[in-house]
Legacy VTK file of the C-alpha trace (Angstrom):
# vtk DataFile Version 3.0
C-alpha trace
ASCII
DATASET POLYDATA
POINTS 338 float
51.076 22.553 76.081
48.195 20.590 77.799
46.789 21.323 80.919
45.722 19.204 83.935
43.534 19.412 87.467
45.729 19.384 90.573
43.468 16.046 91.978
40.382 17.639 92.821
41.809 21.451 93.408
40.394 23.067 90.527
43.912 24.411 89.853
44.745 23.648 85.983
48.485 22.985 86.328
50.935 22.826 82.480
51.257 18.764 82.006
55.247 19.229 81.714
56.712 21.254 85.173
60.002 23.437 85.454
62.407 22.023 88.696
64.380 24.764 89.941
66.847 22.110 91.307
70.047 23.218 89.235
69.610 26.697 90.402
71.867 28.793 92.922
74.600 26.063 93.054
76.888 25.497 96.058
78.675 22.971 97.685
76.628 20.365 97.697
73.668 21.113 95.148
76.362 21.765 92.528
76.591 18.769 91.611
72.580 19.330 90.005
73.584 22.453 88.664
75.434 25.936 89.401
72.680 28.706 87.249
72.821 32.744 88.193
69.792 34.286 88.366
70.142 35.755 84.458
70.903 31.906 82.987
67.429 30.622 85.112
65.704 33.592 84.280
65.909 32.723 80.065
65.088 28.614 81.055
61.909 30.364 82.751
61.026 32.888 80.094
61.478 29.685 77.287
59.136 27.787 79.979
56.770 30.130 79.870
56.398 31.267 76.336
55.954 27.150 76.023
52.892 27.484 78.481
54.626 25.861 81.572
53.215 27.498 84.178
53.907 25.546 87.176
57.677 25.705 88.802
58.271 23.319 91.398
61.781 24.333 94.061
62.241 23.370 98.021
64.088 25.179 100.331
66.759 23.138 100.945
67.991 23.362 97.195
71.025 25.608 97.085
70.320 26.378 100.614
67.379 28.818 100.228
69.106 30.259 96.506
66.994 28.628 94.263
63.597 30.120 96.046
65.420 33.262 95.638
66.110 32.930 92.390
62.692 31.617 91.289
61.387 34.389 93.319
63.130 36.824 91.076
63.125 34.841 87.657
58.817 35.663 88.841
58.842 39.023 89.219
56.296 41.022 87.374
54.684 37.418 86.164
53.463 35.746 89.585
50.452 35.686 88.828
50.853 33.592 85.993
53.026 31.059 87.826
51.835 27.960 90.007
54.749 27.637 92.850
55.543 24.786 94.513
57.627 24.695 97.817
58.599 22.267 100.187
59.215 21.891 103.668
61.163 18.982 105.896
64.883 19.521 104.916
67.784 20.726 107.233
67.894 24.595 106.965
70.880 25.075 109.649
72.871 23.814 112.453
70.501 23.694 115.475
68.518 20.231 116.740
65.301 21.862 115.855
66.244 23.422 112.393
64.379 20.676 110.009
61.431 18.247 110.403
57.636 18.969 110.523
57.343 20.582 113.840
54.719 23.611 114.191
58.041 25.073 115.386
60.394 24.393 112.035
57.075 24.354 109.131
55.531 28.086 110.995
59.159 29.781 110.408
60.501 28.243 106.900
57.055 28.676 105.346
58.133 32.952 106.269
61.611 32.157 105.307
60.362 30.497 101.961
57.637 33.245 101.624
60.442 35.887 101.429
62.986 34.623 99.433
60.113 33.864 96.744
59.174 37.209 96.894
55.701 36.933 97.176
52.809 36.834 100.154
51.172 33.286 99.494
52.711 29.747 98.462
50.397 27.948 95.875
51.854 24.276 96.814
52.992 23.725 100.083
55.050 20.630 100.422
56.375 18.115 102.535
59.290 16.641 101.218
59.667 13.160 103.507
57.830 12.322 106.167
59.406 12.843 109.858
59.479 9.777 112.292
59.775 12.204 115.286
56.738 14.206 114.674
53.492 13.242 115.168
51.307 13.520 111.925
48.428 15.692 113.621
50.597 18.138 115.150
52.050 18.833 111.081
48.047 18.608 109.178
47.037 21.291 111.798
49.825 23.634 111.188
49.363 23.185 107.608
45.626 23.603 107.977
46.491 27.234 109.878
48.707 28.116 107.670
46.011 27.380 104.573
43.145 29.213 106.721
46.153 32.330 106.901
45.775 32.721 103.172
49.536 32.266 103.540
49.418 29.130 101.226
46.813 28.094 99.178
47.211 23.519 99.031
48.910 21.377 100.135
50.671 18.214 98.580
53.063 15.672 100.143
56.039 14.039 99.108
58.180 10.388 98.914
55.599 9.020 101.135
54.117 5.316 101.369
50.781 4.439 99.925
49.551 3.242 103.692
51.000 6.849 104.692
48.925 8.911 102.686
45.711 7.316 103.055
46.406 7.332 107.256
46.859 11.470 106.403
44.145 11.501 104.639
41.928 9.881 107.451
43.164 11.831 109.558
42.386 15.171 108.017
39.081 13.886 107.910
38.589 13.406 111.119
39.399 16.823 111.959
38.144 18.176 109.639
41.479 19.334 108.143
42.653 20.479 104.959
44.329 17.457 103.233
46.993 16.600 101.323
45.813 17.402 97.354
48.809 15.689 95.749
51.715 13.484 95.632
55.453 14.549 94.134
56.988 11.002 93.375
59.725 9.401 92.022
58.536 7.716 88.322
59.810 6.820 85.320
60.146 3.590 82.898
62.867 3.361 85.253
61.624 2.784 88.299
57.650 1.820 88.340
57.288 0.948 91.807
54.740 3.749 92.721
52.303 1.664 90.199
52.207 -0.739 93.537
50.800 0.886 95.889
50.828 5.553 94.996
48.896 5.501 92.715
45.967 2.805 93.368
45.310 5.354 96.145
46.248 8.373 94.548
43.219 7.716 92.141
40.935 6.178 94.475
41.384 9.637 96.904
41.092 11.632 93.703
44.740 13.234 94.639
46.795 14.597 91.799
50.411 13.143 91.145
53.574 15.496 90.075
56.128 13.169 88.733
59.923 14.266 89.498
62.960 12.614 87.443
60.733 11.419 84.971
64.258 10.609 82.862
65.625 8.708 86.513
68.034 11.587 87.048
68.983 12.048 82.937
69.928 8.243 83.249
67.238 8.170 79.733
68.477 11.042 78.362
69.621 8.774 75.689
73.458 9.820 77.146
73.947 6.361 78.157
74.553 3.353 76.199
75.818 -0.302 77.479
79.033 1.208 75.360
79.260 4.410 76.831
78.441 5.372 80.535
80.012 8.042 81.149
82.754 9.823 82.710
83.951 9.897 86.722
83.100 13.340 86.809
79.838 12.251 84.723
77.155 13.024 88.137
76.019 9.506 88.006
79.327 8.703 88.611
79.674 11.099 91.550
75.981 10.246 92.926
73.971 7.577 92.086
70.804 9.800 92.667
68.041 7.865 92.109
69.518 4.690 91.967
69.218 2.637 88.514
69.629 -0.836 87.959
71.750 -0.453 84.943
71.087 -3.286 83.076
67.505 -3.013 82.999
67.591 0.425 82.295
70.306 -0.497 78.802
67.135 -3.101 78.309
65.041 -0.011 78.380
67.240 2.186 76.136
67.290 -0.327 73.541
63.730 -0.216 72.671
63.641 3.991 73.249
66.201 4.316 70.615
63.939 2.239 68.289
61.091 4.270 68.693
62.457 7.398 68.743
64.367 6.683 65.866
61.019 5.653 63.643
59.310 9.103 64.863
62.831 11.535 64.381
62.724 12.546 67.545
64.892 12.109 70.879
65.036 9.020 73.544
64.539 11.541 75.972
61.043 13.038 74.691
59.908 9.466 74.013
60.437 8.238 77.947
59.018 11.599 78.681
56.055 10.877 76.364
55.834 7.757 78.623
55.172 9.385 81.683
52.753 11.706 80.104
50.513 9.097 78.318
49.844 7.776 82.212
46.319 8.783 82.854
47.426 9.384 85.986
49.887 12.066 85.837
49.307 15.322 86.347
52.788 16.673 85.685
55.931 16.005 85.200
59.406 18.119 86.560
62.117 18.242 84.262
65.033 20.052 85.108
67.936 21.456 82.973
71.088 23.566 82.725
70.935 24.785 78.935
68.022 26.246 77.256
68.340 23.519 74.330
67.701 21.193 76.667
64.736 22.705 77.552
63.486 23.083 74.581
64.205 19.920 73.748
62.174 18.363 76.652
59.170 20.522 76.172
58.318 19.044 72.951
57.633 16.013 74.648
54.422 17.388 75.347
51.512 16.516 72.528
53.626 13.307 71.925
51.023 10.482 71.807
52.690 6.932 71.955
50.494 4.435 70.006
49.457 0.914 71.724
52.309 -1.117 69.729
54.717 1.466 71.436
53.261 1.243 74.693
52.718 -2.305 74.316
56.506 -2.301 73.978
57.619 -0.147 76.788
55.083 -1.544 79.174
56.849 -5.505 78.745
60.854 -4.198 79.082
59.894 -2.418 82.105
57.669 -3.814 83.989
57.458 -4.499 87.731
57.897 -8.266 89.224
54.609 -10.017 90.440
55.283 -9.823 94.268
52.964 -10.851 97.073
49.801 -10.549 97.459
49.495 -10.003 93.749
50.414 -13.564 92.592
47.724 -15.467 94.660
45.216 -14.288 93.371
46.580 -13.945 89.753
47.607 -18.018 90.397
43.871 -19.133 89.840
45.857 -19.306 86.215
47.584 -22.347 85.662
48.799 -20.023 82.641
50.387 -17.341 84.905
51.610 -19.934 87.791
53.921 -21.532 84.826
55.070 -18.269 84.062
56.005 -17.628 87.324
LINES 1 339
338 0 1 2 3 4 5 6 7 8 9 10 11 12 13 14 15 16 17 18 19 20 21 22 23 24 25 26 27 28 29 30 31 32 33 34 35 36 37 38 39 40 41 42 43 44 45 46 47 48 49 50 51 52 53 54 55 56 57 58 59 60 61 62 63 64 65 66 67 68 69 70 71 72 73 74 75 76 77 78 79 80 81 82 83 84 85 86 87 88 89 90 91 92 93 94 95 96 97 98 99 100 101 102 103 104 105 106 107 108 109 110 111 112 113 114 115 116 117 118 119 120 121 122 123 124 125 126 127 128 129 130 131 132 133 134 135 136 137 138 139 140 141 142 143 144 145 146 147 148 149 150 151 152 153 154 155 156 157 158 159 160 161 162 163 164 165 166 167 168 169 170 171 172 173 174 175 176 177 178 179 180 181 182 183 184 185 186 187 188 189 190 191 192 193 194 195 196 197 198 199 200 201 202 203 204 205 206 207 208 209 210 211 212 213 214 215 216 217 218 219 220 221 222 223 224 225 226 227 228 229 230 231 232 233 234 235 236 237 238 239 240 241 242 243 244 245 246 247 248 249 250 251 252 253 254 255 256 257 258 259 260 261 262 263 264 265 266 267 268 269 270 271 272 273 274 275 276 277 278 279 280 281 282 283 284 285 286 287 288 289 290 291 292 293 294 295 296 297 298 299 300 301 302 303 304 305 306 307 308 309 310 311 312 313 314 315 316 317 318 319 320 321 322 323 324 325 326 327 328 329 330 331 332 333 334 335 336 337
């Protein structure tokens, strides 16, 4: 297992992390998985045996049950784990049981600590921005929690590039702890963060934690033009994350060619592409079965050659958008291509 620095923190995290959205189940979250403590414990142990030290959860996953299960599976092994969880989502019916207010965050960090069975959280991430709360209030309460020792570092998730820069500026202006990482959706089927988010992270020396690197399983090798799943399939019930199927089938064609030549799986090549991106700190994989986890973990260490990377880049590249094309248009050959 390879380890990367989490931004400029000096903390090393495994390049593959274990996501726990499959832990706990329930009416809403059971679609992603319903692993109980015993089943989840097998995955956690397999992951740690392979060198994984980064575990990602959220207070909303299975209405808190995911945090509880993760905490129990890490009992006696807490010192070897980097735990990341999140706050923002609704945790009850009341009007103040969601968001990024001081009131909600303080309540939720205490609840997460109890569920996880720990006295500190390594990386506390905002799950999404909150349009109702001033950023300064959110950053100040997160700073207070870092100073109190209840959380070690703070991170963002699902934010735009300009919002990341705004929060970094506010933190610097007021002498507050700043976001050290961004957790963002990134895969061969979705490269939008390359436009603005990745340049911001590189400029600000922040880490990138990738969620859904297999596009919700669409890049796992399970799907093809001739086999798009059944009505009981997860993508049939909930298209999350959304996928441009025609473009993704073309990507799968290339992935299949490379996987067959290397005598490995499509999922491993799709994960390896993300892992080969220089800005990526850790890639979160989720699993329902030990063999699924083992296959994903085997992507660590796969180095794609330049020819393979070029093929995957060509089939998955983003269209050129304004304001990029006026600068490229100075080259007549590029104008003709546009």
